[in-house]
FIBABA-501643 format. One record per residue: x, y, z negated of N, C-alpha, C in turn; residue in one letter; chain. Coordinates in steps of 0.02 Angstrom, whole numbers. Layout:
<torvexs>
+--------+--------+--------+--------+--------+--------+--------+--------+--------+----+----+
|   n_xx |   n_yy |   n_zz |  ca_xx |  ca_yy |  ca_zz |   c_xx |   c_yy |   c_zz | aa | ch |
+--------+--------+--------+--------+--------+--------+--------+--------+--------+----+----+
|      X |      Y |      Z |      X |      Y |      Z |      X |      Y |      Z |  a |  A |
...
+--------+--------+--------+--------+--------+--------+--------+--------+--------+----+----+
</torvexs>
This chain:
<torvexs>
+--------+--------+--------+--------+--------+--------+--------+--------+--------+----+----+
|   n_xx |   n_yy |   n_zz |  ca_xx |  ca_yy |  ca_zz |   c_xx |   c_yy |   c_zz | aa | ch |
+--------+--------+--------+--------+--------+--------+--------+--------+--------+----+----+
|    870 |  -2528 |   2177 |    864 |  -2494 |   2113 |    838 |  -2542 |   2060 |  m |  A |
|    854 |  -2526 |   2000 |    829 |  -2565 |   1944 |    753 |  -2555 |   1938 |  n |  A |
|    714 |  -2608 |   1933 |    641 |  -2601 |   1930 |    617 |  -2560 |   1871 |  p |  A |
|    651 |  -2564 |   1815 |    631 |  -2526 |   1756 |    639 |  -2452 |   1768 |  i |  A |
|    693 |  -2432 |   1799 |    704 |  -2362 |   1815 |    652 |  -2338 |   1865 |  i |  A |
|    636 |  -2379 |   1913 |    586 |  -2362 |   1962 |    517 |  -2351 |   1929 |  l |  A |
|    500 |  -2393 |   1882 |    437 |  -2385 |   1846 |    437 |  -2320 |   1806 |  i |  A |
|    492 |  -2304 |   1773 |    498 |  -2242 |   1735 |    492 |  -2181 |   1780 |  l |  A |
|    521 |  -2184 |   1840 |    517 |  -2129 |   1887 |    444 |  -2119 |   1909 |  v |  A |
|    409 |  -2173 |   1923 |    339 |  -2168 |   1944 |    296 |  -2139 |   1888 |  v |  A |
|    305 |  -2164 |   1827 |    267 |  -2138 |   1770 |    283 |  -2065 |   1758 |  i |  A |
|    346 |  -2046 |   1761 |    365 |  -1976 |   1751 |    336 |  -1931 |   1804 |  g |  A |
|    337 |  -1954 |   1866 |    307 |  -1915 |   1920 |    232 |  -1906 |   1911 |  g |  A |
|    199 |  -1959 |   1890 |    126 |  -1955 |   1880 |    110 |  -1907 |   1823 |  a |  A |
|    147 |  -1910 |   1768 |    135 |  -1865 |   1712 |    146 |  -1793 |   1733 |  v |  A |
|    199 |  -1780 |   1770 |    212 |  -1713 |   1793 |    158 |  -1688 |   1840 |  g |  A |
|    136 |  -1730 |   1885 |     83 |  -1710 |   1932 |     18 |  -1697 |   1897 |  g |  A |
|     -1 |  -1739 |   1849 |    -64 |  -1730 |   1813 |    -62 |  -1667 |   1770 |  l |  A |
|     -6 |  -1653 |   1738 |     -3 |  -1593 |   1697 |     -6 |  -1530 |   1741 |  s |  A |
|     24 |  -1533 |   1800 |     20 |  -1477 |   1847 |    -52 |  -1466 |   1870 |  t |  A |
|    -87 |  -1520 |   1886 |   -157 |  -1514 |   1907 |   -200 |  -1486 |   1850 |  l |  A |
|   -188 |  -1507 |   1789 |   -226 |  -1481 |   1733 |   -215 |  -1406 |   1725 |  y |  A |
|   -153 |  -1383 |   1731 |   -139 |  -1312 |   1724 |   -174 |  -1272 |   1779 |  i |  A |
|   -171 |  -1296 |   1841 |   -203 |  -1261 |   1897 |   -278 |  -1257 |   1887 |  v |  A |
|   -310 |  -1313 |   1871 |   -382 |  -1313 |   1863 |   -404 |  -1271 |   1802 |  f |  A |
|   -367 |  -1273 |   1748 |   -386 |  -1233 |   1690 |   -376 |  -1159 |   1704 |  s |  A |
|   -327 |  -1141 |   1744 |   -317 |  -1070 |   1762 |   -378 |  -1045 |   1801 |  l |  A |
|   -399 |  -1081 |   1853 |   -456 |  -1060 |   1892 |   -520 |  -1064 |   1852 |  f |  A |
|   -526 |  -1113 |   1808 |   -585 |  -1117 |   1766 |   -590 |  -1058 |   1719 |  g |  A |
|   -535 |  -1038 |   1689 |   -535 |   -980 |   1644 |   -551 |   -916 |   1682 |  t |  A |
|   -522 |   -907 |   1741 |   -537 |   -848 |   1781 |   -610 |   -847 |   1801 |  l |  A |
|   -637 |   -904 |   1822 |   -707 |   -907 |   1841 |   -753 |   -891 |   1782 |  g |  A |
|   -736 |   -917 |   1723 |   -777 |   -904 |   1664 |   -776 |   -830 |   1646 |  y |  A |
|   -717 |   -798 |   1650 |   -712 |   -727 |   1635 |   -750 |   -684 |   1685 |  k |  A |
|   -746 |   -703 |   1748 |   -783 |   -665 |   1800 |   -859 |   -675 |   1789 |  i |  A |
|   -880 |   -735 |   1772 |   -950 |   -749 |   1758 |   -975 |   -705 |   1700 |  f |  A |
|   -936 |   -702 |   1646 |   -956 |   -660 |   1589 |   -958 |   -587 |   1607 |  r |  A |
|   -911 |   -565 |   1649 |   -910 |   -495 |   1671 |   -973 |   -478 |   1711 |  k |  A |
|   -992 |   -523 |   1757 |  -1050 |   -510 |   1799 |  -1115 |   -515 |   1759 |  v |  A |
|  -1121 |   -565 |   1717 |  -1184 |   -577 |   1682 |  -1193 |   -531 |   1621 |  k |  A |
|  -1141 |   -522 |   1582 |  -1148 |   -486 |   1519 |  -1112 |   -419 |   1518 |  y |  A |
|  -1070 |   -404 |   1567 |  -1034 |   -342 |   1568 |   -975 |   -340 |   1520 |  g |  A |
|   -952 |   -397 |   1497 |   -896 |   -402 |   1451 |   -830 |   -390 |   1489 |  i |  A |
|   -783 |   -358 |   1456 |   -718 |   -345 |   1488 |   -682 |   -411 |   1506 |  s |  A |
|   -644 |   -409 |   1560 |   -606 |   -467 |   1580 |   -547 |   -481 |   1532 |  l |  A |
|   -530 |   -433 |   1492 |   -470 |   -438 |   1449 |   -487 |   -460 |   1378 |  f |  A |
|   -548 |   -475 |   1363 |   -567 |   -499 |   1296 |   -565 |   -573 |   1294 |  n |  A |
+--------+--------+--------+--------+--------+--------+--------+--------+--------+----+----+
</torvexs>
């Protein structure tokens, strides 16, 4: 394979993987924050 194409494939894969990890961690972080507020302050989960 052409080395330039191989580099682009690796960079594209890394960007896709990092964005996926960010979405997963932010989802669980948001859920955890909402549950924490519900337990501590009694605020609705939907606000």
